[in-house]
Structures are given as C-alpha cells and as structure tokens.
C-alpha positions in Angstrom: 135.5 90.3 29.9 135.4 88.1 32.6 136.5 90.6 34.9 133.9 92.9 34.0 131.2 90.8 34.3 132.5 89.8 37.8 132.3 93.4 38.7 129.2 93.5 37.2 127.5 90.7 39.3 129.6 92.2 42.1 127.5 95.7 41.6 124.4 93.8 41.3 124.7 92.0 44.4 126.0 95.1 46.6 122.8 97.1 44.9 120.7 94.2 45.8 122.4 93.6 49.7 121.7 97.4 50.2 117.9 97.2 49.1 117.6 94.4 51.6 119.3 96.8 54.3 117.4 99.8 53.6 114.3 97.8 53.8 115.0 96.3 57.1 116.0 99.8 58.5 113.6 101.2 56.8 110.9 100.1 59.2 112.8 101.1 62.2 113.8 104.7 60.4 110.5 107.0 60.5 110.2 108.4 57.1 107.6 110.9 57.2 107.2 113.7 54.5 104.7 115.9 53.5 102.3 114.2 56.3 98.5 114.8 55.0 96.3 116.6 57.6 93.5 114.4 58.9 90.8 116.9 57.5 88.4 119.5 58.7 88.0 117.1 62.1 89.2 118.1 65.8 89.1 114.5 66.5 89.7 111.3 64.4 87.1 109.7 62.8 87.8 106.5 65.0 86.9 108.7 68.4 82.9 108.6 66.9 81.4 106.2 68.5 77.9 104.8 67.1 76.9 103.2 70.4 75.7 106.3 72.9 77.6 104.7 75.6 80.4 103.5 74.1 84.3 103.8 75.6 86.9 104.9 73.8 88.4 101.5 73.6 85.4 100.0 71.9 85.4 102.3 69.2 89.7 102.6 68.6 91.7 99.9 66.6 95.5 99.9 66.9 95.5 101.4 63.7 96.1 104.8 63.4 95.5 107.1 60.3 98.6 108.3 59.3 97.6 111.8 59.1 98.4 114.7 61.6 95.6 116.6 63.5 96.1 120.3 62.9 95.3 123.0 65.2 92.4 125.0 65.2 93.0 128.4 63.3 91.6 130.2 66.8 93.9 128.5 68.9 95.0 130.6 71.9 97.4 130.0 74.6 95.7 129.3 78.0 95.7 131.3 81.2 98.5 130.6 83.4 97.6 128.4 86.6 94.9 128.8 88.3 93.2 131.1 86.1 92.9 128.1 83.7 91.2 126.4 86.2 88.0 128.8 85.8 88.6 130.3 82.1 89.6 129.2 78.8 89.6 130.0 75.2 86.4 128.8 73.8 88.6 128.2 70.0 90.6 125.9 71.5 88.0 123.0 71.4 86.1 124.1 68.3 83.7 120.7 67.8 82.8 120.9 71.4 79.1 120.9 71.8 78.8 120.8 75.9 77.4 125.0 75.6 75.1 124.3 72.6 71.9 125.5 73.3 69.8 122.7 74.2 72.5 120.3 75.4 72.0 118.8 78.7 75.0 120.8 80.4 73.9 124.1 79.3 71.4 124.2 81.8 73.4 122.9 84.8 75.3 125.7 85.3 78.8 123.8 84.5 80.2 126.5 82.2 79.1 129.2 80.3 79.8 131.3 77.6 81.2 135.0 77.6 82.4 136.0 74.2 85.3 133.8 72.9 85.8 132.6 76.8 84.5 129.7 78.4 83.8 130.3 81.7 83.6 127.4 84.6 82.1 128.9 87.9 83.8 127.4 90.9 80.1 126.5 92.2 78.8 125.2 89.2 76.9 121.6 88.6 74.1 120.4 90.8 76.4 120.0 93.9 79.5 122.0 94.2 82.7 120.1 94.3 83.6 122.6 97.7 80.1 121.0 99.4 81.0 117.8 98.3 84.1 118.1 100.5 82.6 119.6 103.3 79.9 116.8 103.9 82.5 114.2 103.7 82.3 112.1 107.3 84.9 113.6 109.5 86.8 110.0 109.6 88.2 110.7 106.0 91.0 112.7 106.6 92.2 114.6 103.0 95.3 115.3 104.4 96.6 112.0 104.4 95.0 111.2 100.7 97.3 111.5 97.9 96.0 109.9 95.1 92.2 110.1 93.8 90.2 108.1 91.2 87.1 110.4 90.3 84.5 108.7 88.1 82.2 110.4 86.0 84.8 113.4 85.6 82.0 115.7 84.2 84.3 118.8 83.4 86.3 118.1 86.4 85.1 120.6 88.9 85.8 117.9 91.5 89.5 117.4 90.5 90.2 120.9 90.2 88.4 121.9 93.8 90.6 119.0 95.2 93.7 120.6 93.4 93.3 124.2 94.8 92.1 123.3 98.3 94.9 120.9 99.7 98.0 122.4 100.0 99.8 119.0 99.7 97.9 119.4 96.2 96.7 115.4 95.8 96.8 114.1 92.4 93.1 113.5 91.0 92.9 111.5 87.8 89.1 111.6 86.3 87.9 110.1 83.5 84.5 109.7 81.9 82.7 107.6 79.3 82.7 109.0 75.6 79.2 109.7 75.8 76.7 112.2 74.5 78.4 115.0 76.6 81.3 114.5 74.0 84.7 116.7 74.7 84.2 116.9 78.6 87.5 115.4 78.8 89.0 118.0 76.7 87.6 120.4 78.8 89.5 118.9 81.8 92.8 118.9 79.7 92.5 122.1 78.6 91.9 123.3 82.5 95.3 121.6 83.5 93.3 118.6 85.1 94.2 115.3 84.8 91.3 113.0 82.6 90.9 110.2 80.2 88.3 108.5 78.5 87.1 105.7 79.9 84.4 103.2 81.5 85.6 101.0 84.4 81.9 99.2 84.0 83.2 97.9 80.9 87.4 97.3 81.4 89.7 96.8 83.9 91.4 100.4 84.8 94.6 100.1 83.1 96.7 100.5 86.8 97.8 98.4 89.1 95.9 96.9 91.8 95.7 99.0 94.8 96.4 102.1 93.3 94.1 105.0 94.6 93.8 106.6 98.3 90.1 107.4 97.4 87.6 107.0 94.6 84.9 109.4 94.1 81.4 108.9 92.3 79.5 112.4 92.2 76.5 111.9 89.7 78.1 108.8 88.0 75.8 106.0 88.5 73.7 106.9 85.8 76.6 105.3 82.9 76.7 102.2 84.8 74.2 99.3 83.6 72.7 97.1 85.7 74.4 94.2 83.7 77.8 95.6 84.4 77.3 96.7 88.3 78.7 93.4 89.9 82.2 93.9 87.2 82.1 97.9 88.3 82.2 97.2 92.3 84.9 94.4 91.8 86.9 97.1 89.8 86.5 99.5 92.3 87.7 97.4 95.1 90.7 96.4 93.0 91.6 99.9 92.3 91.7 100.8 95.7 94.8 100.0 98.6 93.5 98.6 101.6 92.4 101.1 103.7 91.0 103.3 100.9 88.0 105.5 101.1 84.9 105.1 98.4 82.5 108.2 98.3 79.5 108.3 96.2 77.0 110.9 95.5 73.8 110.0 94.0 70.0 111.8 94.2 68.8 108.1 93.0 70.0 106.9 96.5 66.4 106.7 97.8 64.9 105.0 94.7 64.9 102.4 92.1 66.6 99.9 94.7 69.7 101.9 94.2 70.5 101.6 97.8 70.1 98.0 98.3 71.9 96.9 95.4 74.6 99.0 96.6 74.8 97.6 99.8 74.4 94.5 98.9 77.9 94.7 96.9 79.7 96.7 100.0 78.5 93.6 102.4 79.7 91.1 99.8 83.2 92.9 99.8 83.1 93.4 103.6 83.6 97.0 103.1 82.9 99.4 106.3 79.8 101.9 105.8 81.2 104.9 107.7 79.2 107.2 109.6 78.9 110.7 109.8 78.3 111.7 106.2 76.7 115.3 106.2 73.7 114.9 103.3 71.0 112.3 102.9 72.3 111.6 99.1 76.0 110.6 100.5 77.2 107.0 101.4 81.1 106.6 102.2 83.0 103.4 102.7 86.6 101.7 103.6 87.9 99.3 102.1 89.3 96.6 104.9 92.9 96.2 105.3 92.6 92.5 105.1 90.2 92.5 102.4 90.4 88.5 101.3 90.0 87.7 105.0 86.3 90.0 105.3 84.8 88.5 102.4 83.7 85.1 101.8 81.6 85.6 98.2 84.6 85.6 96.3 87.5 83.6 95.6 91.0 84.9 95.2 91.8 85.7 91.7 94.8 83.6 89.8 97.8 85.5 89.2 97.5 86.6 85.6 94.4 88.4 87.0 95.7 90.2 89.8 99.6 90.8 88.8 99.4 91.1 84.9 98.7 94.8 83.8 95.6 94.1 81.8 93.0 96.0 79.3 90.3 92.6 80.4 86.9 93.4 78.8 85.1 90.7 80.9 86.0 90.1 84.6 86.2 86.8 86.4 84.1 86.5 89.6 87.1 86.4 91.5 89.1 89.4 93.8 92.5 90.5 93.7 94.4 90.3 96.9 95.7 93.2 98.2 98.9 94.4 96.6 102.7 93.6 98.8 103.7 96.7 97.2 106.1 98.5 99.5 106.4 102.2 99.4 109.4 103.2 98.4 111.9 105.8 100.4 110.2 109.2 99.2 112.6 111.6 97.4 113.4 114.8 99.3 112.8 117.7 97.4 115.4 118.2 94.6 117.2 114.6 95.4 115.6 113.0 91.8 118.5 111.8 89.7 116.7 113.9 86.9 116.8 117.0 88.7 119.8 118.6 86.5 118.7 116.9 83.5 114.8 118.5 83.4 116.4 121.8 84.8 118.6 122.0 81.6 115.5 121.1 79.7 113.7 123.8 80.9 116.2 126.1 80.3 115.6 125.8 77.0 111.9 126.4 77.4 111.0 129.8 77.8 107.4 129.3 78.4 108.0 126.2 80.9 106.4 128.3 83.8 102.9 127.8 82.3 103.6 124.1 82.0 100.7 122.2 83.8 100.4 118.8 81.8 103.1 116.8 81.6 103.4 113.1 80.5 107.0 111.1 81.0 106.1 108.6 77.7 108.6 105.7 79.0 108.8 106.3 83.3 110.7 103.7 84.4 110.6 104.4 88.2 108.9 108.0 87.8 112.1 110.0 88.7 111.3 112.5 85.8 108.0 113.1 87.2 109.9 113.7 90.6 111.9 116.2 89.1 108.9 117.9 87.7 107.2 117.9 90.3 110.0 119.7 92.6 110.7 122.3 89.8 107.2 123.1 88.4 105.0 123.2 91.3 102.0 123.6 89.3 102.4 120.8 87.2 101.4 117.2 87.5 103.2 114.3 85.4 101.3 111.4 84.1 103.8 108.4 84.5 103.2 105.9 81.5 104.7 101.9 81.6 104.7 101.0 78.0 103.1 97.6 77.4 102.8 95.0 74.7 99.0 94.0 73.9 98.7 90.3 73.0 97.4 91.3 69.4 98.1 94.1 67.1 96.2 94.6 64.1 96.0 97.1 61.3 92.8 97.9 59.2 92.2 95.9 56.4 93.1 97.9 52.8 89.9 98.8 51.4 87.8 98.9 54.6 86.4 95.6 56.4 86.1 95.1 60.1 88.7 96.2 62.8 89.6 92.8 65.4 89.7 94.0 69.2 90.9 90.9 70.6 94.1 92.7 71.6 92.6 95.1 73.9 90.7 92.1 75.4 93.4 90.5 76.8 96.3 90.9 79.4 99.3 93.0 78.6 103.1 92.1 79.0 105.2 95.1 80.4 108.2 96.4 78.4 110.8 96.3 81.1 110.2 96.4 84.9 106.7 97.6 85.7 107.2 101.0 87.8 103.6 102.0 88.2 103.1 99.9 91.5 105.9 101.8 93.3 105.3 105.2 91.6 101.4 104.6 93.0 103.1 103.4 96.3 104.7 106.9 96.3 101.7 109.1 95.9 102.1 109.3 92.1 100.3 108.2 89.6 100.3 106.8 85.7 98.9 104.5 83.3 99.9 101.6 81.0 99.7 102.3 77.5 100.8 100.5 74.1 101.9 103.1 72.2 101.0 101.1 69.0 97.4 102.2 70.0 95.5 105.5 70.6 95.6 107.7 73.6 92.6 107.8 75.4 92.1 111.5 75.2 91.3 114.4 72.7 94.0 116.4 70.4 96.2 118.8 72.4 96.2 117.6 75.7 100.1 118.2 76.8 102.3 120.9 77.4 105.3 118.6 77.6 106.1 115.0 76.6 109.2 113.3 77.4 110.3 110.3 75.2 113.1 108.7 77.1 114.6 105.3 75.6 111.2 104.1 74.6 110.7 100.7 72.2 107.7 100.4 70.6 105.9 96.8 71.0 105.4 96.4 67.7 108.1 97.4 64.9 105.5 98.1 62.6 103.8 100.7 64.1 106.5 103.5 64.6 104.9 106.2 62.5 101.4 105.5 63.9 103.2 106.4 67.6 105.1 109.5 66.4 101.8 111.0 64.8 100.0 110.0 68.0 102.9 112.0 70.3 102.1 114.3 68.1 98.3 114.7 68.6 98.9 114.6 72.0 100.9 117.8 72.3 99.6 121.3 72.2 100.6 123.9 69.6 103.6 125.6 71.3 104.2 122.7 73.7 107.6 121.0 74.1 108.5 117.4 73.3 112.3 115.7 74.2 113.3 112.5 72.6 116.9 110.8 73.7 117.9 107.5 74.1 117.3 104.3 72.3 114.1 103.0 70.1 111.8 106.0 69.1 114.3 109.1 69.6 117.0 107.4 67.6 114.3 106.7 64.9 113.1 110.0 64.0 114.8 111.8 61.1 115.3 115.6 60.3 113.0 115.1 57.5 110.5 114.1 59.9 110.7 116.4 62.1 110.4 119.3 59.7 107.4 117.8 58.3 105.4 117.5 61.7 106.4 121.1 62.2 108.7 120.3 64.8 111.4 123.0 65.4 114.3 122.1 67.2 115.1 123.9 70.4 118.9 125.0 70.6 120.8 124.6 73.9 121.5 127.7 75.5 125.1 125.7 76.6 125.7 124.5 73.2 125.5 121.0 74.0 122.1 118.8 74.2 120.8 117.6 78.0 122.0 114.0 78.8 119.3 112.2 80.4 121.3 109.1 81.2 120.8 107.5 77.7 122.4 109.8 75.5 121.9 113.9 74.2 118.1 115.0 74.1 116.7 116.6 71.1 114.3 119.2 72.2 111.6 120.6 70.1 108.6 122.7 69.9 105.5 122.4 67.8 104.5 125.1 66.1 100.9 126.0 64.9 98.1 128.0 65.6 99.5 131.4 67.6 102.5 129.5 67.7 104.6 129.8 64.6 108.5 130.8 65.8 110.7 130.3 68.9 
C-alpha cells in the first residue's frame, strides 16, 4: 500500500512538473487556433487618431489586438512593375478616402478613378516630380545619390519618378504623417514604393545619424508646427550624411516670414546654400563635411543621444556629430553569401518576378537584401534592425489608458547594429521593436524574411506573428528560419493564419545559414490555392 501511495505521489509530482514545463514552454510556443477577425475594418482601431495631425507613434501602443486583419473581398493582384506605379486596383484599399468627392486630393490631379482602377498620372500634383528634378541646381549630381528621404510623401510621386528616371535606381524612403489625407501611405506601398507613417517634427526618425544622401521636402511644410520647427531642423541635419543635400519646394517661401525662419536655421547649422535653382519657390542646401566646426550655436550631443538607436519624442538642443562609419566593401553582383539561399527560396515562389516590396525582419548586415537586389531588379528590401524599447506595456483589462513611455526613450539593439553599414553601402532600413505595430497599413509586402529573429519581450510572440501577417499581402510569401520566432510557430498556428506551406522542389528546405527555412504563402482574396 505504501508503494502505491508513493507511486501516486510520484505521478502527481510528475503531472505538476509537466504542467510547469508546459506553462514555461507555452510562453515561447505560438498557440493560435481559430484566430478572430478584426472586424469590418481595413486598419486596426489603434491607427485611428483623434488628433488631426497625430502621427502613428502617438496613437499606437505596444499592445496589438489578437485578431487577424482580413483581406477585402475585392482584393486583386497588382499589375507588374512598372505598370503598378501608374495604375492600381481600387478594391485593394477599400477604406481610403483620397478619391472621395470633396477630399482635398480629389482636385489636385494626384489620382483619378476609372472604373475599378486608380490612375496615378505621372504629371499629377501641383508640381510634377519630373519638373522638381528638372529645376534642381546643376551642382547636385543625381547619379551620385543612392539614398533619399522624401518628407510629406503624398502618394509618392517623387519616389516613383526617381526610381524610374535614374538607371542606378536610388532608394527612396517616403513618409507622411497620419493626417486627414489618410491612406496615402497605403497607396505608396501598393505602387511598389517604400513608405511609412511618421512625423519627423515630433520624433527622431528610426535610422542612424548620417544615413541619407538627400532629403527632399516638396509641399511638406504645412504639417511642421512653429513650436517644433527647431527640432525638425535638427533632425533633418541628423539624418543627412556630411556633404549631403536638402531641397525644399514651397509656395509659402515668400510669405509668413518663412524664408527668414528657414535661412536662420540653415545659417545656424552652417549649411551652404546652393546657387542655380531654377524656380523661385525652391531652395537647396548642402550639409558641410565638418558639421560641428561650422556651427557655434549647438553643443555636441552626448553619446547616448548620438550613438544609440532612438524613438525619442523630445530633442535636446544639441547636434549629433558626423558619424564615423566606413562604407563596407560593396559586394559585386552575385557575391552576396545569401545568393544561393535566396535563389532556392525564389524557385519556390512562382510569382517572385512580380515582387517589389521585400522586408528582412532581422537584417543583420543586409546580405539577404543584397541577394534580392541581384536576383530581382525591380524589388527593394527594407532592412529591419530589431531593437528593444525601454518599456513594454499591455493594455489594461477593461480599458484604461495606455502608457507610451517606451516610445519616448532610447532603445537597445538586439545584437550588432547593422544599419550604419547598410546605409553606408547605399541601402536602407529602419529600427523597429517587433512587439510594437509597424507604421504602415495592412498588406504592404510581397515577401517577408524572418531569420533568427529573437523578440525583445517574451510575452509578445502572438502580437509579433499577427503583425507579420498583417504586413503580408495575400499571395505573398513569408520565410521562417533559425532560432526565435521560427522555431516557435506551430503547424496549428500556420493553419489558423491561413498560411500554406510551400513544398520544396528539391525535397529539402533551403538552408539560410541557421537551419532549414519554412516557406509559406498567405491565402486570401483571389489567392485561395498554391
């Protein structure tokens, strides 16, 4: 009898042990089944700002509703590049208001509706992008420009024009604040042009100092409030490399003391005003190579301000020193160590020739993006350097306010920071904490690569995977490999997300250097089968 009792106790202890183990593993294994749909919305409620000029980072929380954004029933496949730049299926953006009668954009020739299509005239807007490029001063040699940040993106006519005009295909990242123009960033991404929701007059842009060769501002002045003008100028100065250019076009140049304010700040920063602009409403400046030596009005920022990745809201009155980043040796075409890996992946994706929008969710040194550039000449890769925000908050049960402190502090890179080298090599990317929402609308990417991604916070696995699903367009592919997220996604979760595993033609999953890769295609809309 004693032996029986001992056995029963042993079984009970074993059960308790297994329960404890399963509870620990349960936090690291994605248990998704029958994912609920986020309702009849094309964007999550967290995107809807009460403040007219609010930017995304002011209305999101590190809380992500555990539901799935469903593709609209009218979703269609986009036209191939470059036709997608000028014509899009209207049904892919069912909640957009840009073309509604009475909307500010409806009378500006930015776009027009023709049946179930959106037409985006190449000469649209109050100043065609092609005209903007024509009136640049001759001293700006566009053939030397590799990375451009376009402020106040509109529907990304500027980026589209640059991408098709110059043979070396400069990379243009556009951004626009989340204002009354609503889904213009979604239009950009549908066109195959990189864009995010942001407001650089309120937050530091999530890139290293000295990242871009040029910053353009065509009709972007109206959302920069007078109270934030100084921090906007300091942030423009921070993101441009020494010797880089800033070009602004504004019809208010001659009014409201605009010119005087602008020239005061440019003079304070020690920027050189370029001669030879070919329009009275344009001004162009060059950042000096020795930025701090030319300016006496600003002290050098402390290391935490100038070296750490940051989503800081409030800027200190200091100036980031010129970064000492040495450009890595550029890989010649076909020399990326990921070329064979990416070839094997693309062979499993019949639609890969149509890809334009690619994300590498854990870019490291950017070798995956380099291979994509070699193999898919019409595609660009947004390289993400994962970071950990200082704080992580869940929405309290039963409602309550959300704490945004984590978005106002410095962030910590998870692993070596590859972005400075990626920008120095003429590529681009962003810092991002995958426990937060990414600042674009749903269905932005054709291909998302997730290799060795370790989340900053253990309790946000479901949010992060649902966020990756939100970013992926129907018919698009997601690749999971390596440690972290990849090993935590179960087959039940894949089925619930309506991801369909793509079989390898060789019978073996591609090896991306960290183990076999699982390739899946997102079903939905017109994409119901492989």
